[in-house]
N, C-alpha and C positions, 0 to 999 in steps of 0.2 A: 832417573832421567839421564840421557846421554846425548852427545852430539853425533849426528849421523850425516854422512856425505850426501849431498843433493843427488849424486849419481846412483845412490843405493835406494832411493825412494821412488815409488810408483803410485799413481792415482788408483783409487779403489775401482775395480772394473765395473762399468755400467752404473756408477753412482749417479743419483738423480738430480744433483744440484749443479746449476750452471756457474762456471767461473768466468766472469766477464772482464775484459780489459777496458774498464770504464773509469770515471772520475774517482769512485770509491777505491778502486784498485790502485790508481795513481797515488792517492793519499796514503794507502797502506804501504806502498813501496817507499814513499818518502819517510814514513814513520820508522820502517825497518832500517833504512839507511842511516837514520839518526840515532835510533835507540836499540836496534836489533829486534829479534822476535821475543816479545814479552811473555807470550803464552805458548808453551811448547806444543808441538804436534802430538797426536796419539797415533801410533802405528802398530802393526803386527808383523811378525816374521812371515815372509812369503813362502808358501809351500814349495818344496823341491829345491830350495836355495839355502845357503848358509849365511849370506850377508846382504840379502835384499829384503826390503820391507814395503808393505802396502799401507797407504795412508787411510786411517779411519776418520780422524778429525783434523782439519787444517789444510784443506785443498787450496783455499784462497791464500793462506800464509805461505804455502809451498810455492805457488805461482809467483807471488810477490817476491819471495826470496830469490827465485830464479832470475826474475827481471832486475832485481837489485844487485845481482852478481855475487850472492853469497855462495860459498863452497860447501857449507854444512849448516844444519839447523838443529836446535834442541828438540828432543822428542822423548816421550814415554813409550816404552815398548811393552805391549800387552800380548801375551801368548794366548790369543783366543781363536776360535774357529771362524770360518767365513760367515756362518749364520749369526754368531754372536757379534762379530764385527759389523755386519749389515745393520743389525738392530741398533748398535751403538752409533753408527754413522747417521742413520735416519733420525734418531732421537736427539742428537746433538745439533741438528739444524732445523728441525720441524717447527720450532717455535720462534724462528726469526721474525722480525717485524715485517719484512717484505719477502714474501715467498710466492712464486708464480704458480698458476694452476697446474702447469705441466710438472713442475718440481714436486708439488704435493702429491700429484697422481702417481708418479713413479716412486716416490718415497713410500707411500702407503703400500704400493704393490711389492716393493722390495721387502718391507717389513712383514707383510702378509705371507710371502713365500718363505721367508726365513723362519717365522714362527711356526708355520705349517710343517716345515722340514724338521724343526726341532721337536714338535709335539709339545710346545710350551704350555698350552692350556692344561694338558694332563699332568705335566710336571708340577705345575703350580696348584694342582688339586681343584681347579675351577671347571665348571661345565660351560663356561662362556665359549661361544664360537670365536674363531680367530678374528673375524672382522668386528665382532662385539668387543673384544679385548682392546683392539686398536681404537675403536670409537670411544670407549670408556677412558682410555689414557689421554685422548686428545680433545675431549669435550665435543665429540661429534655423535650423530646418530649412526647406527649400523648401515642404514640405507645410504647416508651421505658418503661414508667410507667406500661403499660399493660403487657409488656413482663416480667418485674420483678414480678408482681403479679402472672403471670402464673407459675413462678418457685415454688410457694408455693404448687403446685400440684406434685412436685417431692417427691419421698420417701426419708427419711432422709439419707440413704446411698449414693444416687446420689447427694444430696445437699452437703454432706460432701466432695465428690470428686470435686464439683464446688468450694467450699471454699478453697480446697487445690490446686486449679489451674490445676487439672487433666482433667477437662471437661470444654470446652469453653462455654461462656455465651449463644451463639445462639444454640449450640448443646443442652444445658440444656433446652432451651425454646421448641425446637422440641420434646424432650423426655417427656416433661411435659404433652403432649397430650395423652401419652400412659397410660392405666389403671395401677394401682399399681401392680397387679400380673405380668404383662409383664415387668414392670420396675424392679421388683424383680428378674425375670429370667435374664434380661439383666445385672443387677449388679452381679449376680453369674457368668456369663460368663466373665465379666470384671475382677472380682477378680480371677477367675480360670486361665484365659488365659493371664492375665496382659496386657490387651488391652483396649482402649477406642474408642468410635465411632467418626468418622469424622462428619462434618456437612452433607455431602452427605449421609452417612449411616443413620444418625438420621432423615434426611428429608424423606428418603425412608421408614424407619420404620413407621414414622408418616403417610405417604401417604398410605402405605399398610394397616395400622390399619383402616384408614378412609374408605378404600375400602372393609373392612371386609375380607382381604386376607392374614393377618399376622398370620402365624402359628409358633409354637415352632421351627420347622425345618427351616422355613424361617428366623427367628430371628438369629439362630445359623449360617446359611449360610451367611447372611449379615455381621455378626461380624467376620467371618473367612476369609473374603476377604483381600487380601493384598493391602494396600493403595499404590497409584502410587508413592508417595514420601517416602514409607516405606523402611528403611534400617536396616541392622543388628545393634542391640543396646545392650548395657549393662544396666541392670535395677536392681533396688533394691526395696524391699518392704518398703513402707513408714514407717511402724511401726518399722522396724529394724533400721532405721536411726533416727527416732524421739527422741529416748532416749538420743542421743548424743548432742542435740541442745536445746537451750532455747525455751519455748513455744511461744515466740514472733517471732521466725523465721518462715517465710513463706516457701513454697516449693521452690520458686525462690531463697530465701536467702540460703537455704541448697544447692541447685545446684551450686550457685556461690561460696559458701565456698569450696565445694568439688573440683570443677574445679580449683580454685585458689590454693588449697593445692596440687593437682596433678601437676600443672604447676611449683610450687616452688620446689617440690621434683624432677621433671624432670630436671629443671635447675641446681639443686644441683648435681645430678648425672652426668649431661653433663659437668659441670665445673670440677668435680673430674676426669672424664675421660680425659679431655683435659690436666689437670695437670699431669696425668700419662704419656700421650703421650709426653709431653714436657721433662719429665725426661728421 
């Protein structure tokens, strides 16, 4: 272990995990300001340089150290290849308690490509396919790993909706087969009409595209359908609510908080009304 200047460290290119400036980050900054970095980063020498390093593990600690004003951080230097580093990076974060669908998707893809590039299955003497190897290591089925990797074909706007819980996993998988320009038109409809596709709608859009029969009019027609279980609803724009809640709150957390708040207010009004009747 050695101390390395903040200026000599660089985030791992295209790493799949989001580093958010939220309440958890603020807590980490406070902890680092009080106690320093308790768990050293893991880095590797950056190719083509003599004193620059790429972060393998510790992107959040690196960000917090920057915001805390540290000039250097403790780190272990591992002289590994980029493929080896990619696998280490993915594995060090994949079993976090909270991981977004988009993070898992790009993590599986990064590990898949690194393993394929290394030819790891052959090196380990196993006949497992690369996706089977990833599935076995993470308690998933091979098909589920493939589905997650498919999600990396979604445009960022649709991926964000998945991370926010507005689009279901299997809906996202079906939409991932549509080309980016159609996905963009779909997102504009979702944003304009405040609606999201059901699995049935997503499946039919995918099927129509495969049959070369999907048109702009057809896309709009499918999305304008009233779903069988659709009822009149009260809706809010996500961005209008987001500013009132910590970044760590998911869409589900926000919904539960609002419903709980309404229930408490209703009960308070009800009790007040009953008190007036008694008088």
